[in-house]
NUTILO-433458 format. One record per residue (C-alpha): residue in one letter; x, y, z. Coordinates in pm, whole numbers, padded with zeros to 5 digits, always signed. Layout:
<guvos>
AXYZ;...
</guvos>
This chain:
<guvos>
M+08100-00657-08605;V+08098-00540-08242;K+08410-00365-08118;R+08520-00478-07776;T+08700-00262-07528;Q+08875-00351-07207;E+08604-00174-07005;A+08316-00352-07182;D+08443-00700-07257;C+08097-00856-07258;V+07856-00719-07514;S+07540-00836-07684;P+07535-00905-08059;T+07362-00569-08103;G+07645-00390-07926;G+07468-00316-07597;D+07623-00400-07263;I+07465-00716-07118;G+07630-00699-06781;C+07911-00899-06641;C+08027-01231-06782;K+08221-01469-06566;V+08317-01831-06539;E+08047-01989-06322;A+08196-02338-06317;V+08432-02572-06496;V+08279-02901-06613;S+08424-03214-06771;V+08283-03417-07058;D+08268-03792-06987;D+08315-04084-07229;R+07948-04064-07331;G+07968-03690-07405;Q+07772-03594-07095;M+07837-03302-06862;V+07698-03215-06520;L+07576-02862-06457;P+07678-02797-06094;K+07400-02755-05837;E+07514-02404-05746;V+07476-02294-06109;R+07137-02467-06146;D+07014-02303-05827;K+07140-01958-05927;A+06976-01993-06272;G+06655-02141-06133;I+06694-02457-06340;Q+06471-02737-06211;P+06451-03107-06302;G+06246-03144-06619;D+06322-02793-06750;K+06393-02780-07122;L+06697-02583-07239;A+06804-02503-07594;V+07175-02531-07670;V+07270-02226-07876;G+07612-02209-08041;M+07792-01907-08182;E+08043-01969-08459;C+08360-01784-08540;D+08572-01887-08839;G+08366-02203-08886;K+08412-02328-08529;V+08176-02303-08235;C+08337-02058-07994;C+08054-02005-07745;I+07772-02227-07621;S+07476-02090-07428;L+07181-02257-07260;V+06847-02079-07305;R+06513-02183-07157;I+06272-02311-07423;D+06005-02071-07295;D+06242-01779-07357;I+06327-01903-07707;T+05956-01941-07786;G+05894-01584-07677;M+06184-01458-07888;V+06058-01643-08195;K+05703-01512-08147;N+05831-01155-08107;M+06055-01178-08413;L+05844-01386-08652;G+05495-01297-08532;P+05478-00954-08699;V+05637-01088-09019;M+05395-01383-09042;K+05098-01157-08966;E+05199-00927-09249;I+05240-01220-09491;F+04898-01366-09412;Q+04724-01027-09443;Q+04831-01002-09809;
</guvos>
């Protein structure tokens, strides 16, 4: 488990500082369960119409406490980097 301090409130799962975390916007969920990501946030993140984002949840005590949006291209790269060497080793045997 990562210890948090007042100076470094935002840390990565590996314990390294990932920079500053802040509330970018407050959104509401409508009757159909939909939310709108504000234009300012989309612009700042470089999110364009048609972009694919993965919804990644982090659980604490059986409840989702954090939700992140990650570009599919970034997730694909992470999976290749993590599983690629393992799969290569398996198939070489």
